[in-house]
N, C-alpha and C positions, 0 to 999 in steps of 0.2 A: 267522746272529748271531741278532740278536733285534727283536722289533716292540713299538713304544711307541704307545700311544695318550695324547697329550699334552692336556690339557685346560686351554684360555683364550679368552676373548675380546680378549683384547691382544695384537693384532701386535705389537707394541714386546718385550713379555716374549716371546713366540714366537722374536722374531728373534734376542734377547738370548741364549735357550734355545740355540738352535740352533749359534750363534758360540760358547758353552763346549762346547758337547759337541762340536763339530767339533775344537776345539783340546785339548779333553782326549784324544781317539783322533786325534788327526795327521791330519785328513781336509782335505785339500785342496777349495777351492771349486769346482776342476775335476770331485771327484767326488762334487757334490753334483748331486742331478736331481731335479727336484721336477713333480710332473704338472702340466701345462695344458689348462686347459679354460676355455670362456666361456660353457657353457650352464647350466641352472639345476639340474642332477643330473650326479653322475659316473657314467656309464651301463657296460656289460661291456667296450664298444669302447675306451673310456678305457684300463681296466684291463689288457685287453689288448695295446695298444701300450707299457703301462709295463712289463709282464712282458719284453718283448724285450730292455729296458733291463737288467732286475736283473739276469741273468746274464752280462752284459760284465763284464771285469775293470775295476778302478779303474785311471786312468789315470797318476796319481802319487803317489797313496797305499797304503797296505795293504788302506785299506779304504774301503768307498763308504755313503754316507746318499743314502737315498729318500725324498722325503717326499710328502704327500699331503693338500692344505691342504684345509681344508673338508670334511673327510671325513663330517661329517653327510651331506652331498650323496650319500653313495654308494647307489646303488638296490641293492634285495635281490639281484639277479641280479649286482650287480659284485660285491657283498659274498662271494656265492657264491666266485665267480671267485678272488677276492684268496685266497680260506681256503685254498685249493690251494697257493698260496706259501706261507703262514704256518704251513701244516703241515710243508713241507719247505722251509724258508729258504735263497736262494742264498748260499753262504760269504762270509764278509768284507764282509757288507753290513747294515746296520743299517735300519730301515723306521719311518717316525714316521708316523701317522694324526693330524695337527693337525682339535679340533673344538671347539666351543665348548662342545659335551654330549656325555655317555655314552649316553644313550639311544635314540640312534637307530643303533646299533650293535645286530650280531645278538649272542646270549649266545657264539657260538662265536668270534666274532672279539673279544670281550672276554675271553676265558678264554683266549686264544692271544696275549696282548698285556700287557705292563706299563704301568701305567694310572700317568700324572703330570700331579699337580695343580700351575700355575703360578697363584699368589696375588697379586693386586695387592696395593699399599699401600694404607692406611687413608685411605680421604678425610678429608680435612682443611677444615674451612670458616675463611676470614677474615672480617673485618668487612666489608671491601669486597665478600666474597660476599653477606654477607647483606643489604646495600643493594640489589645488583644485582636478586638473586631475589626480595626483597621488591616491588621495583619490577615485575618481570615479571610474579607472581602479582596484582598492583595491573590491571596490564594486561589479562591474560586474562579476569578476572572484568566488565570492561568493555567490552572491545571486542568489534568486531562481525566478521564471518565474515573480512572481507580481513585486518584486523591482526592477526588470529590466525593466517594462513597465513603473514605476514610476519615474524612471531615465528619459526615454525616454521621458515622457511627461515635464521634468524639461528642457531638452534640449532646446523645444520648435517645434512651426512646421513654424515659416517663414523662408523662404527661405536663404534668407542673413545671418541671424543669425546664423542658424543651418551650413553654411557654413564655417563661420567662427570660430565657435567652431568645427569644424572639422579640420580645419587648424592648431589650436593650438594642438588640442590632436593626431595631425599626427607629427609634427615636438616633441613634449614631446616621443612619442613613437618612433622615431628614434634614438632619444638621447639614450631613454631605451635600444633601440637593440643595439645599436655601443658600448653601455658602458658595456651590456653583452658579446659583440663578443671579446672586451681586455680582458676580463676574460677566458684565456682557461678553468680554471676550470666549467664555467658556458655556455657550449655549450647549455645545451639545453634550459636555459632560454632565448638565443638570438634567437634560433629557436622559440621559444612560442612568443617574442615580435615581429618578423618578422611575424608570420601569423597575430596576432591581427593587426600591422599593413597594411598589404596587405588587411585586410577585411576592414579596415579605410579609405583608399586608393580607393579601388571598391565601396563603398557607396559615399564617396564625389564625386567622377568621376560621377556618376550614379545622386546626386542630381544636381550638377552643370552643366550639360550637358542637363537634360532630365526633363518633368514636372512630374514626379515621386510624389507620396504622400508624404511628407518630413516625416512625422512623421512614416508612415509605413516602408517607409526605415532605419528609425534612430531603430524603434524596431527590425527591421529583422536581424540589427545589433548588437543591444545588446543580443535578444536571441539566438544568434550564438555562443557568447562568453562562 
């Protein structure tokens, strides 16, 4: 049938897309198979186990859906093994490779997939957000190691939630940098906000596009302030 690389770092968006796709193609939940692995990478043995299920007929539907979550974890060997399946896909089967980025895939994999990018809604700030983040920034500048680690714990360790938290922080930091830059007497303040903004942007990009430990990344960011 067809293979898709679904790009998103938002699990709820991915779940919604799968539900809508299955509804559109009349795929019953019994005919959705997701690769299960608890290892840091997806190896060739994982793909071989999955391939055993690929050619089974759907149970209740006319078609079935195979999902490889966090497909950026596929090793080169696993991708090469999967490539044989993509070249001769089983009948009545859709394959989803979900990932936060496309850079980790071999060109031969990408060339055989349709790319679907799921965009999150634009982050919006409230006046309450500004007060909360201003307080957090003040604490980060004045706190010791223990308090910074405690603040990192409050941010959380769920990727989707931390990405959203950082998006709001980045918006506020950018506003503060522009405000300081507008004041000719506050050039030092502008540089300080720009430095902090740069650190937040780097951490945001790392968390959004890799499998880094989210809590450790936030702790490293806070300890560097």
